[in-house]
VOPAGU-2260 file (C-alpha; in pm, 1 decimal, decimal comma):
REM VOPAGU-2260
SITE   aa  ch    i         X         Y         Z
SITE  UNK   A    0       0,0       0,0       0,0
SITE  UNK   A    1     134,2     343,6     -98,7
SITE  UNK   A    2     182,4     566,4     205,3
SITE  UNK   A    3     113,5     940,9     191,7
SITE  UNK   A    4     316,8    1166,3     419,4
SITE  UNK   A    5     206,2    1521,2     505,7
SITE  UNK   A    6     415,0    1810,8     636,3
SITE  UNK   A    7     272,3    2132,5     784,1
SITE  UNK   A    8     441,5    2459,7     877,6
SITE  UNK   A    9     368,6    2831,8     894,4
SITE  UNK   A   10     521,7    3168,9     813,8
SITE  UNK   A   11     443,3    3503,0     974,8
SITE  UNK   A   12     345,1    3385,9    1321,1
SITE  UNK   A   13     524,1    3666,9    1503,6
SITE  UNK   A   14     469,4    3937,2    1243,1
SITE  UNK   A   15     282,1    4256,8    1325,1
SITE  UNK   A   16     205,0    4330,0     958,7
SITE  UNK   A   17      61,2    4090,3     703,5
SITE  UNK   A   18    -102,2    3747,7     713,8
SITE  UNK   A   19     -22,0    3425,2     888,5
SITE  UNK   A   20      40,5    3170,3     614,8
SITE  UNK   A   21       8,8    2796,6     677,9
SITE  UNK   A   22     118,2    2545,8     416,9
SITE  UNK   A   23      75,8    2173,7     394,6
SITE  UNK   A   24     232,0    1939,3     141,4
SITE  UNK   A   25     146,4    1575,3      78,3
SITE  UNK   A   26     406,3    1345,7     -76,2
SITE  UNK   A   27     429,1     977,5    -149,1
SITE  UNK   A   28     662,6     816,1     102,0
SITE  UNK   A   29     878,1     686,6    -181,4
SITE  UNK   A   30     931,3    1043,3    -306,5
SITE  UNK   A   31    1069,2    1184,7      18,8
SITE  UNK   A   32    1421,4    1106,3    -102,3
SITE  UNK   A   33    1353,1    1339,4    -395,6
SITE  UNK   A   34    1291,8    1621,7    -148,6
SITE  UNK   A   35    1619,1    1536,2      20,6
SITE  UNK   A   36    1793,3    1538,0    -318,0
SITE  UNK   A   37    1690,9    1898,6    -390,5
SITE  UNK   A   38    1815,8    1990,9     -41,2
SITE  UNK   A   39    1501,9    2135,0     112,5
SITE  UNK   A   40    1552,6    2277,8     459,7
SITE  UNK   A   41    1410,0    2529,8     701,8
SITE  UNK   A   42    1302,4    2830,1     492,9
SITE  UNK   A   43    1477,7    3071,5     731,5
SITE  UNK   A   44    1810,0    2922,5     621,9
SITE  UNK   A   45    1744,3    3007,5     256,9
SITE  UNK   A   46    1754,3    3328,6      54,9
SITE  UNK   A   47    1437,6    3447,4    -125,2
SITE  UNK   A   48    1580,7    3333,2    -460,3
SITE  UNK   A   49    1667,9    2990,8    -321,3
SITE  UNK   A   50    1317,3    2952,5    -180,7
SITE  UNK   A   51    1153,8    3047,9    -510,3
SITE  UNK   A   52    1374,9    2803,1    -697,6
SITE  UNK   A   53    1291,4    2523,4    -455,2
SITE  UNK   A   54     921,6    2607,2    -471,7
SITE  UNK   A   55     910,2    2503,5    -837,5
SITE  UNK   A   56    1101,2    2184,0    -768,1
SITE  UNK   A   57     877,2    2095,6    -474,2
SITE  UNK   A   58     567,3    2142,2    -688,8
SITE  UNK   A   59     709,7    1886,1    -931,7
SITE  UNK   A   60     767,2    1627,5    -658,4
SITE  UNK   A   61     478,1    1640,2    -412,2
SITE  UNK   A   62     132,9    1492,9    -460,9
SITE  UNK   A   63     -61,3    1793,2    -334,0
SITE  UNK   A   64     -24,8    2136,3    -170,5
SITE  UNK   A   65    -271,7    2329,5      41,2
SITE  UNK   A   66    -215,7    2685,5     164,3
SITE  UNK   A   67    -423,4    2880,5     416,5
SITE  UNK   A   68    -382,8    3255,0     469,4
SITE  UNK   A   69    -520,6    3434,3     775,8
SITE  UNK   A   70    -530,8    3812,0     733,1
SITE  UNK   A   71    -413,8    4043,2    1011,6
SITE  UNK   A   72    -766,7    4170,2    1075,9
SITE  UNK   A   73    -894,9    3810,3    1104,5
SITE  UNK   A   74    -623,2    3731,6    1358,9
SITE  UNK   A   75    -745,4    4030,7    1561,7
SITE  UNK   A   76   -1102,3    3898,8    1540,6
SITE  UNK   A   77    -999,3    3553,2    1659,7
SITE  UNK   A   78    -809,8    3703,8    1952,3
SITE  UNK   A   79   -1110,8    3918,4    2047,5
SITE  UNK   A   80   -1310,3    3594,1    2064,0
SITE  UNK   A   81   -1058,3    3440,9    2303,3
SITE  UNK   A   82    -878,6    3228,2    2044,9
SITE  UNK   A   83    -504,5    3269,8    2091,8
SITE  UNK   A   84    -245,0    3212,7    1822,7
SITE  UNK   A   85    -171,6    2852,0    1921,6
SITE  UNK   A   86    -539,1    2760,8    1903,5
SITE  UNK   A   87    -578,6    2948,6    1576,6
SITE  UNK   A   88    -286,7    2762,5    1421,5
SITE  UNK   A   89    -428,9    2432,1    1543,8
SITE  UNK   A   90    -762,7    2512,3    1378,1
SITE  UNK   A   91    -592,7    2593,8    1048,5
SITE  UNK   A   92    -359,5    2293,4    1073,8
SITE  UNK   A   93    -674,5    2084,9    1111,9
SITE  UNK   A   94    -818,1    2236,1     793,2
SITE  UNK   A   95    -499,4    2146,8     608,5
SITE  UNK   A   96    -509,9    1789,8     739,5
SITE  UNK   A   97    -874,5    1750,3     640,7
SITE  UNK   A   98    -792,0    1858,8     287,2
SITE  UNK   A   99    -471,3    1662,5     237,0
SITE  UNK   A  100    -556,9    1351,2     435,8
SITE  UNK   A  101    -246,0    1136,3     451,5
SITE  UNK   A  102    -137,8     839,1     657,7
SITE  UNK   A  103     102,0    1034,4     877,6
SITE  UNK   A  104     148,1    1408,7     925,3
SITE  UNK   A  105     452,4    1585,9    1067,0
SITE  UNK   A  106     372,2    1921,7    1223,3
SITE  UNK   A  107     610,8    2196,4    1331,3
SITE  UNK   A  108     456,8    2254,3    1673,8
SITE  UNK   A  109     399,8    2617,9    1785,1
SITE  UNK   A  110     296,5    2512,7    2136,3
SITE  UNK   A  111     554,6    2456,5    2410,9
SITE  UNK   A  112     365,3    2134,3    2484,3
SITE  UNK   A  113     394,1    1914,3    2174,4
SITE  UNK   A  114     163,4    1644,0    2309,2
SITE  UNK   A  115    -109,3    1898,1    2384,3
SITE  UNK   A  116     -95,3    2016,3    2024,4
SITE  UNK   A  117    -102,7    1659,5    1890,6
SITE  UNK   A  118    -414,1    1573,3    2092,7
SITE  UNK   A  119    -585,3    1896,7    1991,6
SITE  UNK   A  120    -519,5    1826,0    1625,1
SITE  UNK   A  121    -662,0    1476,8    1663,9
SITE  UNK   A  122    -984,8    1637,0    1787,6
SITE  UNK   A  123    -994,6    1903,9    1519,0
SITE  UNK   A  124    -934,6    1686,9    1214,7
SITE  UNK   A  125   -1184,4    1440,8    1072,9
SITE  UNK   A  126    -919,1    1232,4     897,9
SITE  UNK   A  127    -762,1     937,9    1089,9
SITE  UNK   A  128    -409,0    1059,6    1026,4
SITE  UNK   A  129    -124,5     965,7    1258,7
SITE  UNK   A  130       9,0    1299,3    1385,2
SITE  UNK   A  131     367,4    1368,3    1487,1
SITE  UNK   A  132     395,7    1705,8    1662,0
SITE  UNK   A  133     751,9    1824,5    1726,3
SITE  UNK   A  134     953,0    2140,0    1776,3
SITE  UNK   A  135    1192,4    2223,3    1490,2
SITE  UNK   A  136    1019,9    1970,3    1266,2
SITE  UNK   A  137    1112,5    2194,9     973,0
SITE  UNK   A  138    1475,7    2106,1    1040,7
SITE  UNK   A  139    1415,6    1733,1    1098,6
SITE  UNK   A  140    1173,5    1624,4     827,5
SITE  UNK   A  141    1209,1    1710,3     455,9
SITE  UNK   A  142     832,1    1715,4     407,7
SITE  UNK   A  143     799,7    1987,0     676,8
SITE  UNK   A  144    1093,8    2176,0     527,9
SITE  UNK   A  145     904,2    2174,6     198,4
SITE  UNK   A  146     593,7    2311,4     371,7
SITE  UNK   A  147     807,5    2576,6     541,3
SITE  UNK   A  148     938,7    2692,2     204,6
SITE  UNK   A  149     592,8    2704,0      46,3
SITE  UNK   A  150     453,7    2907,0     338,3
SITE  UNK   A  151     742,2    3154,3     335,2
SITE  UNK   A  152     730,1    3210,2     -41,2
SITE  UNK   A  153     356,7    3279,4     -24,9
SITE  UNK   A  154     393,5    3521,0     266,3
SITE  UNK   A  155     673,3    3704,8      86,5
SITE  UNK   A  156     437,3    3751,6    -208,4
SITE  UNK   A  157     168,2    3885,8      20,3
SITE  UNK   A  158     412,9    4135,7     170,2
SITE  UNK   A  159     515,4    4253,8    -176,7
SITE  UNK   A  160     148,4    4319,9    -259,0
SITE  UNK   A  161     111,9    4514,3      65,7
SITE  UNK   A  162     414,4    4726,3     -25,0
SITE  UNK   A  163     255,2    4822,3    -357,0
SITE  UNK   A  164     -33,8    4982,5    -170,1
SITE  UNK   A  165     122,0    5100,8     155,4
SITE  UNK   A  166     489,0    5156,2      79,2
SITE  UNK   A  167     790,9    4980,6     225,7
SITE  UNK   A  168     666,5    4809,5     541,4
SITE  UNK   A  169     977,5    4594,2     564,7
SITE  UNK   A  170     928,1    4220,9     635,1
SITE  UNK   A  171     651,9    4298,4     883,6
SITE  UNK   A  172     823,2    4189,7    1206,2
SITE  UNK   A  173     854,6    4405,1    1522,6
SITE  UNK   A  174    1229,8    4348,3    1539,6
SITE  UNK   A  175    1279,5    4511,3    1199,4
SITE  UNK   A  176    1366,5    4883,7    1190,7
SITE  UNK   A  177    1189,9    4947,1     859,7
SITE  UNK   A  178     869,8    4787,9     986,9
SITE  UNK   A  179     876,6    4982,6    1313,7
SITE  UNK   A  180     962,6    5303,6    1130,5
SITE  UNK   A  181     664,7    5255,8     899,5
SITE  UNK   A  182     429,6    5194,6    1193,7
SITE  UNK   A  183     549,7    5505,5    1376,5
SITE  UNK   A  184     524,3    5722,9    1065,8
SITE  UNK   A  185     174,1    5592,7     991,7
SITE  UNK   A  186      61,2    5691,8    1341,6
SITE  UNK   A  187     177,8    6047,6    1287,8
SITE  UNK   A  188     -60,5    6107,7     997,1
SITE  UNK   A  189    -350,0    5864,5    1053,0
SITE  UNK   A  190    -604,9    5806,7    1326,8
SITE  UNK   A  191    -597,9    5427,0    1293,7
SITE  UNK   A  192    -400,5    5147,7    1129,7
SITE  UNK   A  193    -510,5    4974,0     809,4
SITE  UNK   A  194    -631,6    4608,5     813,4
SITE  UNK   A  195    -283,6    4480,7     723,5
SITE  UNK   A  196    -172,1    4554,4    1082,0
SITE  UNK   A  197    -240,6    4318,6    1373,9
SITE  UNK   A  198    -379,7    4573,5    1615,9
SITE  UNK   A  199    -418,6    4317,6    1895,6
SITE  UNK   A  200     -38,5    4282,5    1912,5
SITE  UNK   A  201     141,7    4427,9    2214,3
SITE  UNK   A  202     368,3    4613,4    1971,3
SITE  UNK   A  203      74,8    4821,3    1849,6
SITE  UNK   A  204     -70,8    4870,7    2196,7
SITE  UNK   A  205     265,5    5000,1    2318,3
SITE  UNK   A  206     303,1    5231,6    2018,8
SITE  UNK   A  207     -41,4    5379,3    2081,7
SITE  UNK   A  208      37,3    5419,6    2450,2
SITE  UNK   A  209     369,7    5592,3    2375,7
SITE  UNK   A  210     202,3    5816,2    2117,9
SITE  UNK   A  211     -69,2    5916,6    2365,3
SITE  UNK   A  212     188,5    5993,4    2633,8
SITE  UNK   A  213     392,4    6197,1    2384,7
SITE  UNK   A  214      83,7    6400,6    2288,4
SITE  UNK   A  215      -3,9    6461,1    2654,4
SITE  UNK   A  216     356,5    6553,4    2725,3
SITE  UNK   A  217     354,6    6796,6    2434,8
SITE  UNK   A  218      28,4    6951,1    2554,6
SITE  UNK   A  219     160,3    6984,2    2912,1
SITE  UNK   A  220     488,0    7137,9    2796,3
SITE  UNK   A  221     293,0    7377,8    2578,3
SITE  UNK   A  222      80,7    7475,1    2876,6
SITE  UNK   A  223     388,6    7537,4    3090,5
SITE  UNK   A  224     538,3    7748,0    2813,6
SITE  UNK   A  225     225,6    7963,6    2793,8
SITE  UNK   A  226     223,1    8005,6    3171,3
SITE  UNK   A  227     588,0    8111,3    3163,3
SITE  UNK   A  228     516,5    8358,3    2884,3
SITE  UNK   A  229     229,3    8505,0    3087,9
SITE  UNK   A  230     453,7    8545,5    3392,0
SITE  UNK   A  231     716,8    8723,6    3182,9
SITE  UNK   A  232     450,6    8949,4    3034,8
SITE  UNK   A  233     301,2    9026,9    3377,1
SITE  UNK   A  234     646,1    9102,9    3517,9
SITE  UNK   A  235     722,1    9336,4    3229,2
SITE  UNK   A  236     391,8    9519,6    3270,5
SITE  UNK   A  237     441,9    9562,5    3647,3
SITE  UNK   A  238     769,7    9745,2    3583,4
SITE  UNK   A  239     606,6   10003,1    3362,6
């Protein structure tokens, strides 16, 4: 009996701008060596050009691919409903598993508790797939490395589309200077952020808090300046 192996990974989990992208690939067990031959690995270890090149090769090897994109505004909605990022990823991983099926699925686990994620996925998916939930699965299993590459390439494309409309937002991560610079500049000229920004993120909450404090500080300093000007004026008039 031919065995189908599935790999699942995501891109954009920690981003403050842009979607969360989850990719799943299904490959015949006998074709896993082909993935090894093209040297798939964790997408973070590859350049954009390398990822795009491997994307085409992966498409020629695997049996099926399924990609789910969760927009920033949808992530905010889920969080407002009490669904945290781990739960959200589990829900979407389950959707991928239901579509791809497979005899065994290797998942790059976002939860600190790998067994908890495995059991949750078993509940969320309708397909009787054996699930292997591990940390750094994208480094251990070629099929997960392939999914990692597909997810990252798709997210990069989404970011490029965002840049066409909103300018250079950088890669969309809080640790990036371009991204943070764009967020700060946007706040200076707009009352709210566009739907590409995850407004439920602490990064945004802190920016809004700092901006509010800066405005209050500016108002207070302005008030002190006016009071000082009045005192100077009163002093000058009293000497006349």
